[in-house]
PDB file with one MODEL, atoms N, CA, C and O in Angstrom:
MODEL        1
ATOM      1  N   MET A   1      13.051  19.723 -26.417  1.00  0.00           N
ATOM      2  CA  MET A   1      12.471  20.158 -25.184  1.00  0.00           C
ATOM      3  C   MET A   1      12.195  18.903 -24.351  1.00  0.00           C
ATOM      4  O   MET A   1      11.440  18.029 -24.778  1.00  0.00           O
ATOM      5  N   TYR A   2      12.802  18.813 -23.172  1.00  0.00           N
ATOM      6  CA  TYR A   2      12.622  17.658 -22.301  1.00  0.00           C
ATOM      7  C   TYR A   2      11.439  17.875 -21.363  1.00  0.00           C
ATOM      8  O   TYR A   2      11.201  18.981 -20.878  1.00  0.00           O
ATOM      9  N   ILE A   3      10.713  16.803 -21.126  1.00  0.00           N
ATOM     10  CA  ILE A   3       9.534  16.847 -20.264  1.00  0.00           C
ATOM     11  C   ILE A   3       9.687  15.774 -19.203  1.00  0.00           C
ATOM     12  O   ILE A   3       9.719  14.582 -19.508  1.00  0.00           O
ATOM     13  N   GLU A   4       9.780  16.201 -17.968  1.00  0.00           N
ATOM     14  CA  GLU A   4       9.918  15.268 -16.847  1.00  0.00           C
ATOM     15  C   GLU A   4       8.540  14.777 -16.406  1.00  0.00           C
ATOM     16  O   GLU A   4       7.580  15.548 -16.419  1.00  0.00           O
ATOM     17  N   PRO A   5       8.430  13.520 -16.020  1.00  0.00           N
ATOM     18  CA  PRO A   5       7.146  13.010 -15.527  1.00  0.00           C
ATOM     19  C   PRO A   5       6.742  13.695 -14.222  1.00  0.00           C
ATOM     20  O   PRO A   5       7.583  13.979 -13.369  1.00  0.00           O
ATOM     21  N   ASP A   6       5.457  13.952 -14.085  1.00  0.00           N
ATOM     22  CA  ASP A   6       4.936  14.488 -12.831  1.00  0.00           C
ATOM     23  C   ASP A   6       3.481  14.061 -12.676  1.00  0.00           C
ATOM     24  O   ASP A   6       2.953  13.351 -13.532  1.00  0.00           O
ATOM     25  N   GLY A   7       2.847  14.471 -11.627  1.00  0.00           N
ATOM     26  CA  GLY A   7       1.470  14.088 -11.364  1.00  0.00           C
ATOM     27  C   GLY A   7       0.486  14.622 -12.386  1.00  0.00           C
ATOM     28  O   GLY A   7      -0.564  14.019 -12.609  1.00  0.00           O
ATOM     29  N   GLU A   8       0.812  15.747 -13.010  1.00  0.00           N
ATOM     30  CA  GLU A   8      -0.086  16.336 -13.999  1.00  0.00           C
ATOM     31  C   GLU A   8      -0.040  15.623 -15.337  1.00  0.00           C
ATOM     32  O   GLU A   8      -1.083  15.297 -15.903  1.00  0.00           O
ATOM     33  N   ASN A   9       1.170  15.375 -15.853  1.00  0.00           N
ATOM     34  CA  ASN A   9       1.273  14.818 -17.199  1.00  0.00           C
ATOM     35  C   ASN A   9       1.159  13.292 -17.232  1.00  0.00           C
ATOM     36  O   ASN A   9       0.901  12.723 -18.293  1.00  0.00           O
ATOM     37  N   ARG A  10       1.343  12.629 -16.106  1.00  0.00           N
ATOM     38  CA  ARG A  10       1.220  11.181 -15.983  1.00  0.00           C
ATOM     39  C   ARG A  10       2.117  10.399 -16.939  1.00  0.00           C
ATOM     40  O   ARG A  10       1.785   9.282 -17.337  1.00  0.00           O
ATOM     41  N   LEU A  11       3.258  10.992 -17.308  1.00  0.00           N
ATOM     42  CA  LEU A  11       4.225  10.258 -18.116  1.00  0.00           C
ATOM     43  C   LEU A  11       4.933   9.242 -17.235  1.00  0.00           C
ATOM     44  O   LEU A  11       5.121   9.481 -16.043  1.00  0.00           O
ATOM     45  N   SER A  12       5.326   8.110 -17.810  1.00  0.00           N
ATOM     46  CA  SER A  12       5.995   7.076 -17.024  1.00  0.00           C
ATOM     47  C   SER A  12       7.512   7.223 -17.057  1.00  0.00           C
ATOM     48  O   SER A  12       8.212   6.604 -16.256  1.00  0.00           O
ATOM     49  N   ALA A  13       8.024   8.033 -17.973  1.00  0.00           N
ATOM     50  CA  ALA A  13       9.473   8.219 -18.108  1.00  0.00           C
ATOM     51  C   ALA A  13       9.732   9.615 -18.666  1.00  0.00           C
ATOM     52  O   ALA A  13       8.843  10.209 -19.276  1.00  0.00           O
ATOM     53  N   PRO A  14      10.943  10.149 -18.464  1.00  0.00           N
ATOM     54  CA  PRO A  14      11.277  11.428 -19.095  1.00  0.00           C
ATOM     55  C   PRO A  14      11.062  11.331 -20.608  1.00  0.00           C
ATOM     56  O   PRO A  14      11.380  10.317 -21.228  1.00  0.00           O
ATOM     57  N   SER A  15      10.523  12.389 -21.180  1.00  0.00           N
ATOM     58  CA  SER A  15      10.181  12.387 -22.601  1.00  0.00           C
ATOM     59  C   SER A  15      10.739  13.635 -23.261  1.00  0.00           C
ATOM     60  O   SER A  15      11.267  14.521 -22.590  1.00  0.00           O
ATOM     61  N   ALA A  16      10.618  13.700 -24.577  1.00  0.00           N
ATOM     62  CA  ALA A  16      11.107  14.859 -25.315  1.00  0.00           C
ATOM     63  C   ALA A  16      10.140  15.201 -26.431  1.00  0.00           C
ATOM     64  O   ALA A  16       9.615  14.314 -27.105  1.00  0.00           O
ATOM     65  N   ALA A  17       9.911  16.479 -26.621  1.00  0.00           N
ATOM     66  CA  ALA A  17       9.179  16.982 -27.780  1.00  0.00           C
ATOM     67  C   ALA A  17      10.243  17.471 -28.748  1.00  0.00           C
ATOM     68  O   ALA A  17      10.860  18.511 -28.518  1.00  0.00           O
ATOM     69  N   GLN A  18      10.460  16.740 -29.815  1.00  0.00           N
ATOM     70  CA  GLN A  18      11.518  17.070 -30.765  1.00  0.00           C
ATOM     71  C   GLN A  18      10.954  17.982 -31.851  1.00  0.00           C
ATOM     72  O   GLN A  18      10.625  17.541 -32.952  1.00  0.00           O
ATOM     73  N   CYS A  19      10.854  19.247 -31.514  1.00  0.00           N
ATOM     74  CA  CYS A  19      10.231  20.237 -32.392  1.00  0.00           C
ATOM     75  C   CYS A  19      10.963  20.387 -33.720  1.00  0.00           C
ATOM     76  O   CYS A  19      10.349  20.755 -34.721  1.00  0.00           O
ATOM     77  N   GLN A  20      12.245  20.114 -33.744  1.00  0.00           N
ATOM     78  CA  GLN A  20      13.009  20.263 -34.979  1.00  0.00           C
ATOM     79  C   GLN A  20      12.781  19.094 -35.937  1.00  0.00           C
ATOM     80  O   GLN A  20      13.269  19.125 -37.067  1.00  0.00           O
ATOM     81  N   HIS A  21      12.047  18.063 -35.507  1.00  0.00           N
ATOM     82  CA  HIS A  21      11.771  16.888 -36.335  1.00  0.00           C
ATOM     83  C   HIS A  21      10.274  16.785 -36.619  1.00  0.00           C
ATOM     84  O   HIS A  21       9.638  15.789 -36.274  1.00  0.00           O
ATOM     85  N   VAL A  22       9.725  17.806 -37.240  1.00  0.00           N
ATOM     86  CA  VAL A  22       8.294  17.855 -37.527  1.00  0.00           C
ATOM     87  C   VAL A  22       7.982  16.883 -38.660  1.00  0.00           C
ATOM     88  O   VAL A  22       8.669  16.858 -39.681  1.00  0.00           O
ATOM     89  N   ARG A  23       6.928  16.078 -38.463  1.00  0.00           N
ATOM     90  CA  ARG A  23       6.457  15.182 -39.516  1.00  0.00           C
ATOM     91  C   ARG A  23       5.001  14.837 -39.251  1.00  0.00           C
ATOM     92  O   ARG A  23       4.502  14.998 -38.138  1.00  0.00           O
ATOM     93  N   SER A  24       4.341  14.368 -40.273  1.00  0.00           N
ATOM     94  CA  SER A  24       2.946  13.967 -40.099  1.00  0.00           C
ATOM     95  C   SER A  24       2.906  12.483 -39.734  1.00  0.00           C
ATOM     96  O   SER A  24       3.744  11.692 -40.165  1.00  0.00           O
ATOM     97  N   VAL A  25       1.909  12.137 -38.932  1.00  0.00           N
ATOM     98  CA  VAL A  25       1.730  10.762 -38.492  1.00  0.00           C
ATOM     99  C   VAL A  25       0.250  10.434 -38.607  1.00  0.00           C
ATOM    100  O   VAL A  25      -0.596  11.218 -38.179  1.00  0.00           O
ATOM    101  N   SER A  26      -0.062   9.294 -39.176  1.00  0.00           N
ATOM    102  CA  SER A  26      -1.443   8.852 -39.281  1.00  0.00           C
ATOM    103  C   SER A  26      -2.018   8.623 -37.892  1.00  0.00           C
ATOM    104  O   SER A  26      -1.350   8.039 -37.038  1.00  0.00           O
ATOM    105  N   VAL A  27      -3.243   9.070 -37.651  1.00  0.00           N
ATOM    106  CA  VAL A  27      -3.872   8.845 -36.350  1.00  0.00           C
ATOM    107  C   VAL A  27      -4.081   7.356 -36.095  1.00  0.00           C
ATOM    108  O   VAL A  27      -4.229   6.949 -34.943  1.00  0.00           O
ATOM    109  N   ALA A  28      -4.098   6.539 -37.139  1.00  0.00           N
ATOM    110  CA  ALA A  28      -4.238   5.091 -36.981  1.00  0.00           C
ATOM    111  C   ALA A  28      -3.035   4.491 -36.245  1.00  0.00           C
ATOM    112  O   ALA A  28      -3.150   3.436 -35.622  1.00  0.00           O
ATOM    113  N   ARG A  29      -1.884   5.165 -36.319  1.00  0.00           N
ATOM    114  CA  ARG A  29      -0.680   4.675 -35.632  1.00  0.00           C
ATOM    115  C   ARG A  29      -0.651   5.046 -34.155  1.00  0.00           C
ATOM    116  O   ARG A  29       0.167   4.520 -33.401  1.00  0.00           O
ATOM    117  N   LEU A  30      -1.532   5.945 -33.737  1.00  0.00           N
ATOM    118  CA  LEU A  30      -1.585   6.376 -32.345  1.00  0.00           C
ATOM    119  C   LEU A  30      -2.536   5.458 -31.588  1.00  0.00           C
ATOM    120  O   LEU A  30      -3.749   5.669 -31.583  1.00  0.00           O
ATOM    121  N   THR A  31      -1.972   4.439 -30.950  1.00  0.00           N
ATOM    122  CA  THR A  31      -2.813   3.421 -30.317  1.00  0.00           C
ATOM    123  C   THR A  31      -2.948   3.590 -28.812  1.00  0.00           C
ATOM    124  O   THR A  31      -3.961   3.188 -28.240  1.00  0.00           O
ATOM    125  N   THR A  32      -1.948   4.178 -28.155  1.00  0.00           N
ATOM    126  CA  THR A  32      -1.963   4.296 -26.703  1.00  0.00           C
ATOM    127  C   THR A  32      -1.600   5.710 -26.287  1.00  0.00           C
ATOM    128  O   THR A  32      -0.610   6.273 -26.754  1.00  0.00           O
ATOM    129  N   LYS A  33      -2.407   6.275 -25.407  1.00  0.00           N
ATOM    130  CA  LYS A  33      -2.096   7.595 -24.866  1.00  0.00           C
ATOM    131  C   LYS A  33      -1.043   7.431 -23.777  1.00  0.00           C
ATOM    132  O   LYS A  33      -1.225   6.640 -22.851  1.00  0.00           O
ATOM    133  N   ARG A  34       0.055   8.170 -23.882  1.00  0.00           N
ATOM    134  CA  ARG A  34       1.167   8.057 -22.934  1.00  0.00           C
ATOM    135  C   ARG A  34       1.088   9.061 -21.799  1.00  0.00           C
ATOM    136  O   ARG A  34       1.690   8.850 -20.746  1.00  0.00           O
ATOM    137  N   GLY A  35       0.361  10.142 -21.992  1.00  0.00           N
ATOM    138  CA  GLY A  35       0.262  11.186 -20.988  1.00  0.00           C
ATOM    139  C   GLY A  35      -0.341  12.430 -21.608  1.00  0.00           C
ATOM    140  O   GLY A  35      -0.785  12.418 -22.757  1.00  0.00           O
ATOM    141  N   ASN A  36      -0.352  13.497 -20.839  1.00  0.00           N
ATOM    142  CA  ASN A  36      -0.921  14.764 -21.283  1.00  0.00           C
ATOM    143  C   ASN A  36      -0.026  15.873 -20.757  1.00  0.00           C
ATOM    144  O   ASN A  36       0.098  16.049 -19.545  1.00  0.00           O
ATOM    145  N   VAL A  37       0.600  16.622 -21.656  1.00  0.00           N
ATOM    146  CA  VAL A  37       1.588  17.610 -21.226  1.00  0.00           C
ATOM    147  C   VAL A  37       0.997  18.832 -20.546  1.00  0.00           C
ATOM    148  O   VAL A  37       1.703  19.510 -19.799  1.00  0.00           O
ATOM    149  N   GLY A  38      -0.258  19.134 -20.774  1.00  0.00           N
ATOM    150  CA  GLY A  38      -0.875  20.284 -20.135  1.00  0.00           C
ATOM    151  C   GLY A  38      -0.672  21.566 -20.912  1.00  0.00           C
ATOM    152  O   GLY A  38       0.156  21.619 -21.822  1.00  0.00           O
ATOM    153  N   PRO A  39      -1.421  22.602 -20.560  1.00  0.00           N
ATOM    154  CA  PRO A  39      -1.432  23.835 -21.344  1.00  0.00           C
ATOM    155  C   PRO A  39      -0.116  24.613 -21.333  1.00  0.00           C
ATOM    156  O   PRO A  39       0.236  25.231 -22.337  1.00  0.00           O
ATOM    157  N   MET A  40       0.605  24.596 -20.236  1.00  0.00           N
ATOM    158  CA  MET A  40       1.865  25.364 -20.172  1.00  0.00           C
ATOM    159  C   MET A  40       2.924  24.755 -21.099  1.00  0.00           C
ATOM    160  O   MET A  40       3.559  25.474 -21.871  1.00  0.00           O
ATOM    161  N   THR A  41       3.112  23.447 -21.024  1.00  0.00           N
ATOM    162  CA  THR A  41       4.100  22.778 -21.871  1.00  0.00           C
ATOM    163  C   THR A  41       3.678  22.849 -23.331  1.00  0.00           C
ATOM    164  O   THR A  41       4.518  23.059 -24.206  1.00  0.00           O
ATOM    165  N   LEU A  42       2.391  22.678 -23.606  1.00  0.00           N
ATOM    166  CA  LEU A  42       1.896  22.773 -24.976  1.00  0.00           C
ATOM    167  C   LEU A  42       2.158  24.164 -25.546  1.00  0.00           C
ATOM    168  O   LEU A  42       2.525  24.288 -26.715  1.00  0.00           O
ATOM    169  N   ALA A  43       1.980  25.199 -24.755  1.00  0.00           N
ATOM    170  CA  ALA A  43       2.261  26.567 -25.205  1.00  0.00           C
ATOM    171  C   ALA A  43       3.745  26.730 -25.542  1.00  0.00           C
ATOM    172  O   ALA A  43       4.088  27.396 -26.519  1.00  0.00           O
ATOM    173  N   GLU A  44       4.621  26.127 -24.742  1.00  0.00           N
ATOM    174  CA  GLU A  44       6.064  26.186 -25.020  1.00  0.00           C
ATOM    175  C   GLU A  44       6.389  25.479 -26.331  1.00  0.00           C
ATOM    176  O   GLU A  44       7.170  25.991 -27.133  1.00  0.00           O
ATOM    177  N   VAL A  45       5.797  24.309 -26.554  1.00  0.00           N
ATOM    178  CA  VAL A  45       6.029  23.562 -27.793  1.00  0.00           C
ATOM    179  C   VAL A  45       5.542  24.381 -28.982  1.00  0.00           C
ATOM    180  O   VAL A  45       6.232  24.477 -29.997  1.00  0.00           O
ATOM    181  N   ARG A  46       4.363  24.967 -28.861  1.00  0.00           N
ATOM    182  CA  ARG A  46       3.833  25.795 -29.950  1.00  0.00           C
ATOM    183  C   ARG A  46       4.733  26.991 -30.243  1.00  0.00           C
ATOM    184  O   ARG A  46       4.927  27.360 -31.401  1.00  0.00           O
ATOM    185  N   GLU A  47       5.277  27.590 -29.196  1.00  0.00           N
ATOM    186  CA  GLU A  47       6.173  28.740 -29.386  1.00  0.00           C
ATOM    187  C   GLU A  47       7.432  28.319 -30.145  1.00  0.00           C
ATOM    188  O   GLU A  47       7.851  28.997 -31.083  1.00  0.00           O
ATOM    189  N   VAL A  48       8.025  27.212 -29.741  1.00  0.00           N
ATOM    190  CA  VAL A  48       9.245  26.728 -30.416  1.00  0.00           C
ATOM    191  C   VAL A  48       8.936  26.366 -31.864  1.00  0.00           C
ATOM    192  O   VAL A  48       9.714  26.701 -32.758  1.00  0.00           O
ATOM    193  N   LEU A  49       7.813  25.686 -32.113  1.00  0.00           N
ATOM    194  CA  LEU A  49       7.435  25.347 -33.485  1.00  0.00           C
ATOM    195  C   LEU A  49       7.239  26.614 -34.320  1.00  0.00           C
ATOM    196  O   LEU A  49       7.652  26.667 -35.478  1.00  0.00           O
ATOM    197  N   GLY A  50       6.617  27.621 -33.737  1.00  0.00           N
ATOM    198  CA  GLY A  50       6.427  28.888 -34.456  1.00  0.00           C
ATOM    199  C   GLY A  50       7.735  29.523 -34.862  1.00  0.00           C
ATOM    200  O   GLY A  50       7.871  30.052 -35.966  1.00  0.00           O
ATOM    201  N   LEU A  51       8.702  29.466 -33.952  1.00  0.00           N
ATOM    202  CA  LEU A  51      10.022  30.030 -34.268  1.00  0.00           C
ATOM    203  C   LEU A  51      10.732  29.215 -35.350  1.00  0.00           C
ATOM    204  O   LEU A  51      11.316  29.779 -36.275  1.00  0.00           O
ATOM    205  N   LEU A  52      10.680  27.903 -35.233  1.00  0.00           N
ATOM    206  CA  LEU A  52      11.352  27.046 -36.207  1.00  0.00           C
ATOM    207  C   LEU A  52      10.728  27.137 -37.595  1.00  0.00           C
ATOM    208  O   LEU A  52      11.430  27.090 -38.606  1.00  0.00           O
ATOM    209  N   LEU A  53       9.407  27.266 -37.636  1.00  0.00           N
ATOM    210  CA  LEU A  53       8.698  27.311 -38.911  1.00  0.00           C
ATOM    211  C   LEU A  53       8.454  28.738 -39.401  1.00  0.00           C
ATOM    212  O   LEU A  53       7.824  28.953 -40.437  1.00  0.00           O
ATOM    213  N   GLU A  54       8.963  29.708 -38.639  1.00  0.00           N
ATOM    214  CA  GLU A  54       8.827  31.131 -38.970  1.00  0.00           C
ATOM    215  C   GLU A  54       7.371  31.519 -39.183  1.00  0.00           C
ATOM    216  O   GLU A  54       7.021  32.153 -40.178  1.00  0.00           O
ATOM    217  N   LEU A  55       6.522  31.125 -38.223  1.00  0.00           N
ATOM    218  CA  LEU A  55       5.096  31.461 -38.301  1.00  0.00           C
ATOM    219  C   LEU A  55       4.780  32.712 -37.511  1.00  0.00           C
ATOM    220  O   LEU A  55       3.627  33.139 -37.467  1.00  0.00           O
TER     221      LEU A  55
ENDMDL
END
């Protein structure tokens, strides 16, 4: 799922949520916030994850 930068998400470059590559990441590795996708995009990501994981 591609996410284009806009005034709401404050991304600096086009980004992607790679739902098919689910993995755990330590919060210690998350050092810089890159943006915020917002509730609509987050709902889309959750829907795709639900379908992929058969939830």
